[in-house]
NUKE-455603 format. One record per residue (C-alpha): residue number from 1; x, y, z. Coordinates in Angstrom, 3 decimals, m for minus. Layout:
<recs>
<rec><resi>NUM</resi><x>X</x><y>Y</y><z>Z</z></rec>
...
</recs>
This chain:
<recs>
<rec><resi>1</resi><x>81.288</x><y>109.299</y><z>113.248</z></rec>
<rec><resi>2</resi><x>81.364</x><y>105.767</y><z>111.529</z></rec>
<rec><resi>3</resi><x>83.827</x><y>103.481</y><z>112.174</z></rec>
<rec><resi>4</resi><x>84.871</x><y>99.796</y><z>110.109</z></rec>
<rec><resi>5</resi><x>86.446</x><y>98.831</y><z>107.113</z></rec>
<rec><resi>6</resi><x>87.231</x><y>101.419</y><z>104.363</z></rec>
<rec><resi>7</resi><x>86.491</x><y>100.674</y><z>101.055</z></rec>
<rec><resi>8</resi><x>88.977</x><y>101.940</y><z>98.118</z></rec>
<rec><resi>9</resi><x>88.481</x><y>102.606</y><z>94.971</z></rec>
<rec><resi>10</resi><x>90.084</x><y>103.896</y><z>92.016</z></rec>
<rec><resi>11</resi><x>89.114</x><y>104.712</y><z>88.558</z></rec>
<rec><resi>12</resi><x>89.923</x><y>107.129</y><z>85.620</z></rec>
<rec><resi>13</resi><x>86.119</x><y>108.396</y><z>85.850</z></rec>
<rec><resi>14</resi><x>84.720</x><y>109.975</y><z>88.951</z></rec>
<rec><resi>15</resi><x>82.271</x><y>108.727</y><z>90.381</z></rec>
<rec><resi>16</resi><x>80.992</x><y>111.024</y><z>92.009</z></rec>
<rec><resi>17</resi><x>79.396</x><y>114.572</y><z>90.973</z></rec>
<rec><resi>18</resi><x>82.946</x><y>116.123</y><z>89.319</z></rec>
<rec><resi>19</resi><x>84.229</x><y>118.590</y><z>90.962</z></rec>
<rec><resi>20</resi><x>86.778</x><y>118.976</y><z>88.273</z></rec>
<rec><resi>21</resi><x>87.182</x><y>118.971</y><z>84.618</z></rec>
<rec><resi>22</resi><x>90.721</x><y>117.414</y><z>85.289</z></rec>
<rec><resi>23</resi><x>91.392</x><y>113.914</y><z>83.810</z></rec>
<rec><resi>24</resi><x>93.126</x><y>111.531</y><z>85.730</z></rec>
<rec><resi>25</resi><x>92.456</x><y>108.747</y><z>88.431</z></rec>
<rec><resi>26</resi><x>90.210</x><y>109.214</y><z>90.927</z></rec>
<rec><resi>27</resi><x>91.351</x><y>107.822</y><z>94.226</z></rec>
<rec><resi>28</resi><x>87.176</x><y>107.347</y><z>95.955</z></rec>
<rec><resi>29</resi><x>87.197</x><y>105.793</y><z>99.948</z></rec>
<rec><resi>30</resi><x>83.990</x><y>105.075</y><z>101.630</z></rec>
<rec><resi>31</resi><x>83.378</x><y>103.965</y><z>104.927</z></rec>
<rec><resi>32</resi><x>81.698</x><y>101.043</y><z>105.745</z></rec>
<rec><resi>33</resi><x>82.628</x><y>99.353</y><z>102.855</z></rec>
<rec><resi>34</resi><x>79.464</x><y>97.896</y><z>100.897</z></rec>
<rec><resi>35</resi><x>80.569</x><y>96.637</y><z>97.836</z></rec>
<rec><resi>36</resi><x>79.573</x><y>99.050</y><z>96.095</z></rec>
<rec><resi>37</resi><x>82.160</x><y>101.327</y><z>94.328</z></rec>
<rec><resi>38</resi><x>79.027</x><y>104.219</y><z>93.339</z></rec>
<rec><resi>39</resi><x>78.713</x><y>105.932</y><z>95.897</z></rec>
<rec><resi>40</resi><x>79.129</x><y>107.594</y><z>99.027</z></rec>
<rec><resi>41</resi><x>81.975</x><y>108.051</y><z>100.191</z></rec>
<rec><resi>42</resi><x>84.866</x><y>110.560</y><z>99.505</z></rec>
<rec><resi>43</resi><x>86.265</x><y>111.159</y><z>96.088</z></rec>
<rec><resi>44</resi><x>90.045</x><y>113.168</y><z>95.188</z></rec>
<rec><resi>45</resi><x>92.262</x><y>113.694</y><z>91.973</z></rec>
<rec><resi>46</resi><x>94.772</x><y>110.950</y><z>92.952</z></rec>
<rec><resi>47</resi><x>97.391</x><y>111.141</y><z>89.722</z></rec>
<rec><resi>48</resi><x>96.685</x><y>113.975</y><z>87.557</z></rec>
<rec><resi>49</resi><x>97.162</x><y>113.383</y><z>83.579</z></rec>
<rec><resi>50</resi><x>96.628</x><y>109.933</y><z>83.530</z></rec>
<rec><resi>51</resi><x>94.884</x><y>109.201</y><z>80.617</z></rec>
<rec><resi>52</resi><x>95.084</x><y>104.997</y><z>81.304</z></rec>
<rec><resi>53</resi><x>95.453</x><y>102.280</y><z>83.910</z></rec>
<rec><resi>54</resi><x>95.372</x><y>98.848</y><z>83.643</z></rec>
<rec><resi>55</resi><x>96.073</x><y>96.068</y><z>86.808</z></rec>
<rec><resi>56</resi><x>97.447</x><y>92.280</y><z>86.445</z></rec>
<rec><resi>57</resi><x>98.208</x><y>89.784</y><z>88.544</z></rec>
<rec><resi>58</resi><x>100.740</x><y>86.791</y><z>88.510</z></rec>
<rec><resi>59</resi><x>98.861</x><y>84.104</y><z>90.180</z></rec>
<rec><resi>60</resi><x>101.782</x><y>82.113</y><z>90.314</z></rec>
<rec><resi>61</resi><x>102.232</x><y>80.566</y><z>86.329</z></rec>
<rec><resi>62</resi><x>100.346</x><y>83.649</y><z>84.761</z></rec>
<rec><resi>63</resi><x>99.291</x><y>87.283</y><z>85.063</z></rec>
<rec><resi>64</resi><x>95.647</x><y>87.296</y><z>85.506</z></rec>
<rec><resi>65</resi><x>92.776</x><y>90.325</y><z>84.169</z></rec>
<rec><resi>66</resi><x>91.806</x><y>90.440</y><z>87.834</z></rec>
<rec><resi>67</resi><x>91.896</x><y>88.596</y><z>91.283</z></rec>
<rec><resi>68</resi><x>89.634</x><y>88.550</y><z>94.508</z></rec>
<rec><resi>69</resi><x>90.574</x><y>86.813</y><z>97.251</z></rec>
<rec><resi>70</resi><x>87.469</x><y>85.921</y><z>98.610</z></rec>
<rec><resi>71</resi><x>86.659</x><y>83.193</y><z>96.110</z></rec>
<rec><resi>72</resi><x>88.752</x><y>80.708</y><z>97.756</z></rec>
<rec><resi>73</resi><x>88.760</x><y>78.824</y><z>100.914</z></rec>
<rec><resi>74</resi><x>92.423</x><y>80.645</y><z>102.259</z></rec>
<rec><resi>75</resi><x>92.585</x><y>83.833</y><z>101.131</z></rec>
<rec><resi>76</resi><x>95.573</x><y>84.634</y><z>99.194</z></rec>
<rec><resi>77</resi><x>97.289</x><y>87.727</y><z>97.783</z></rec>
<rec><resi>78</resi><x>98.755</x><y>87.391</y><z>94.425</z></rec>
<rec><resi>79</resi><x>102.249</x><y>87.264</y><z>94.541</z></rec>
<rec><resi>80</resi><x>102.126</x><y>91.034</y><z>92.691</z></rec>
<rec><resi>81</resi><x>101.103</x><y>93.486</y><z>90.115</z></rec>
<rec><resi>82</resi><x>101.171</x><y>94.694</y><z>87.279</z></rec>
<rec><resi>83</resi><x>100.635</x><y>98.027</y><z>86.585</z></rec>
<rec><resi>84</resi><x>100.559</x><y>99.838</y><z>82.609</z></rec>
<rec><resi>85</resi><x>99.533</x><y>102.818</y><z>82.147</z></rec>
<rec><resi>86</resi><x>100.170</x><y>106.265</y><z>80.336</z></rec>
<rec><resi>87</resi><x>100.579</x><y>109.403</y><z>81.203</z></rec>
<rec><resi>88</resi><x>98.337</x><y>111.791</y><z>78.422</z></rec>
<rec><resi>89</resi><x>101.377</x><y>113.118</y><z>77.024</z></rec>
<rec><resi>90</resi><x>103.163</x><y>109.740</y><z>76.357</z></rec>
<rec><resi>91</resi><x>103.138</x><y>107.862</y><z>73.354</z></rec>
<rec><resi>92</resi><x>103.774</x><y>104.464</y><z>74.371</z></rec>
<rec><resi>93</resi><x>102.605</x><y>102.457</y><z>78.213</z></rec>
<rec><resi>94</resi><x>104.478</x><y>102.550</y><z>81.345</z></rec>
<rec><resi>95</resi><x>105.021</x><y>99.471</y><z>83.281</z></rec>
<rec><resi>96</resi><x>105.008</x><y>98.794</y><z>87.439</z></rec>
<rec><resi>97</resi><x>105.806</x><y>95.591</y><z>88.813</z></rec>
<rec><resi>98</resi><x>105.012</x><y>95.604</y><z>92.803</z></rec>
<rec><resi>99</resi><x>105.791</x><y>92.815</y><z>94.986</z></rec>
<rec><resi>100</resi><x>103.854</x><y>91.671</y><z>97.829</z></rec>
<rec><resi>101</resi><x>105.760</x><y>90.099</y><z>99.988</z></rec>
<rec><resi>102</resi><x>103.345</x><y>88.825</y><z>101.851</z></rec>
<rec><resi>103</resi><x>101.741</x><y>86.923</y><z>99.754</z></rec>
<rec><resi>104</resi><x>102.887</x><y>82.481</y><z>99.092</z></rec>
<rec><resi>105</resi><x>102.044</x><y>82.195</y><z>95.478</z></rec>
<rec><resi>106</resi><x>104.945</x><y>80.847</y><z>94.109</z></rec>
<rec><resi>107</resi><x>105.327</x><y>78.740</y><z>90.849</z></rec>
<rec><resi>108</resi><x>105.211</x><y>75.573</y><z>93.097</z></rec>
<rec><resi>109</resi><x>102.634</x><y>76.661</y><z>94.929</z></rec>
<rec><resi>110</resi><x>100.359</x><y>78.679</y><z>92.756</z></rec>
<rec><resi>111</resi><x>97.392</x><y>79.693</y><z>93.047</z></rec>
<rec><resi>112</resi><x>94.265</x><y>77.264</y><z>91.348</z></rec>
<rec><resi>113</resi><x>92.558</x><y>77.481</y><z>88.080</z></rec>
<rec><resi>114</resi><x>89.011</x><y>79.667</y><z>88.991</z></rec>
<rec><resi>115</resi><x>90.226</x><y>80.459</y><z>92.104</z></rec>
<rec><resi>116</resi><x>90.760</x><y>84.264</y><z>90.681</z></rec>
<rec><resi>117</resi><x>87.446</x><y>86.025</y><z>89.651</z></rec>
</recs>
């Protein structure tokens, strides 16, 4: 068996061979991680009926569309993640904000500009 860090990817499109005609959010996991979300791993339907999803990350001062913890000298997590999503039967977006309690990012200790990618 292979070991190591598992790479996870969420997508509204199945990455591998489509095994279903269902639509929704797919979860793909790959061990070991290689940074290529298009190859290997196993993929399953994670949330059926989801038609749109977007993630935003709180840097202490604003919501950012992307986050990369590996581009700063000291790896830091965002203070919160805002998830906007829409079910195929909805007429408006739904929103969920998840606070990350292990983050040290605050308004007084924000990520500096250019630290996310």
